[in-house]
C-alpha positions as CSV (number, residue, x, y, z in Angstrom):
1,X,8.4,-5.0,-1.7
2,X,7.8,-5.3,2.1
3,X,10.4,-4.2,4.5
4,X,10.1,-4.9,8.3
5,X,11.2,-2.4,10.8
6,X,10.7,-2.1,14.6
7,X,7.0,-1.7,15.1
8,X,5.9,-1.4,11.5
9,X,6.2,-2.6,7.9
10,X,6.9,-0.5,4.9
11,X,5.3,-1.6,1.6
12,X,6.4,-0.2,-1.8
13,X,3.2,0.6,-3.8
14,X,2.6,1.8,-7.3
15,X,-0.6,3.8,-7.2
16,X,-2.9,4.5,-10.2
17,X,-5.4,7.2,-9.4
18,X,-8.6,8.0,-11.3
19,X,-9.4,4.2,-11.6
20,X,-12.9,2.7,-12.1
21,X,-12.6,1.1,-8.6
22,X,-10.4,1.0,-5.5
23,X,-8.5,-2.3,-5.5
24,X,-5.2,-4.0,-5.0
25,X,-4.2,-6.2,-7.9
26,X,-1.2,-7.9,-6.3
27,X,2.5,-7.9,-7.0
28,X,3.9,-6.2,-10.2
29,X,7.5,-5.6,-11.3
30,X,8.9,-2.1,-12.3
31,X,11.1,-1.5,-15.2
32,X,14.2,-1.8,-12.9
33,X,13.1,-5.3,-11.7
34,X,12.0,-4.3,-8.2
35,X,8.7,-5.6,-7.0
36,X,5.8,-3.5,-5.7
37,X,2.2,-3.7,-4.9
38,X,-0.1,-2.5,-7.6
39,X,-3.1,-0.4,-6.3
40,X,-5.8,1.6,-8.0
41,X,-8.1,4.2,-6.4
42,X,-10.9,6.2,-7.7
43,X,-9.7,9.5,-6.2
44,X,-7.9,12.2,-8.1
45,X,-4.3,13.1,-7.3
46,X,-5.2,16.5,-5.9
47,X,-4.7,17.8,-2.4
48,X,-3.7,14.4,-1.0
49,X,-7.0,12.7,-2.0
50,X,-5.4,9.9,-3.8
51,X,-3.0,9.1,-0.9
52,X,-5.8,9.3,1.6
53,X,-7.7,6.8,-0.4
54,X,-4.6,4.5,-0.7
55,X,-4.2,4.7,3.1
56,X,-7.9,3.6,3.5
57,X,-7.6,0.9,1.0
58,X,-4.4,-0.7,2.5
59,X,-6.0,-0.6,6.0
60,X,-9.2,-2.4,4.7
61,X,-7.0,-4.8,2.7
62,X,-5.0,-5.7,5.8
63,X,-7.8,-5.5,8.2
64,X,-6.1,-3.0,10.4
65,X,-7.3,0.4,11.8
66,X,-6.9,3.2,9.3
67,X,-4.8,5.4,11.9
68,X,-2.0,2.8,11.6
69,X,-1.5,3.3,7.8
70,X,0.3,6.3,6.3
71,X,2.0,7.4,3.1
72,X,5.5,8.0,4.3
73,X,7.4,8.3,0.9
74,X,6.7,9.5,-2.5
75,X,3.7,11.7,-1.8
76,X,3.7,13.1,-5.2
77,X,5.0,10.1,-7.1
78,X,3.3,7.0,-8.4
79,X,5.7,4.8,-6.4
80,X,5.1,5.4,-2.7
81,X,6.1,3.9,0.6
82,X,3.2,3.0,2.8
83,X,3.9,2.3,6.5
84,X,1.7,0.2,8.7
85,X,2.3,0.4,12.4
86,X,2.0,-2.8,14.5
87,X,3.7,-6.1,15.0
88,X,6.0,-6.4,11.9
89,X,6.0,-10.2,11.7
90,X,2.3,-10.4,12.0
91,X,1.7,-7.6,9.3
92,X,4.2,-9.3,7.0
93,X,2.5,-12.6,7.3
94,X,-0.9,-10.9,6.6
95,X,0.4,-9.3,3.5
96,X,1.6,-12.8,2.3
97,X,-1.8,-14.3,3.1
98,X,-3.7,-11.5,1.2
99,X,-1.4,-11.9,-1.8
100,X,-2.0,-15.7,-1.7
101,X,-5.7,-15.1,-1.9
102,X,-6.4,-15.8,1.8
């Protein structure tokens, strides 16, 4: 679900647009058994609005500046890759803490 690279992490996310609230529900499994982060946003999937909402949501969830978060894969798909620039080890630890409820 989280892949570390030089200067960033990549998070596999399944996005559900047009939800009642913006939220990250935690880890879920796809039909192929791979893990992903389940996210919901109120925005509609038109003109990049849902992707922009996802970027803001992930930035807020991780406590990082919005400019460090971007959808880098799956722009028109429900399964997306979200990249977060910064110290990969620190960001990965922060993801683990958030998923553990911290």
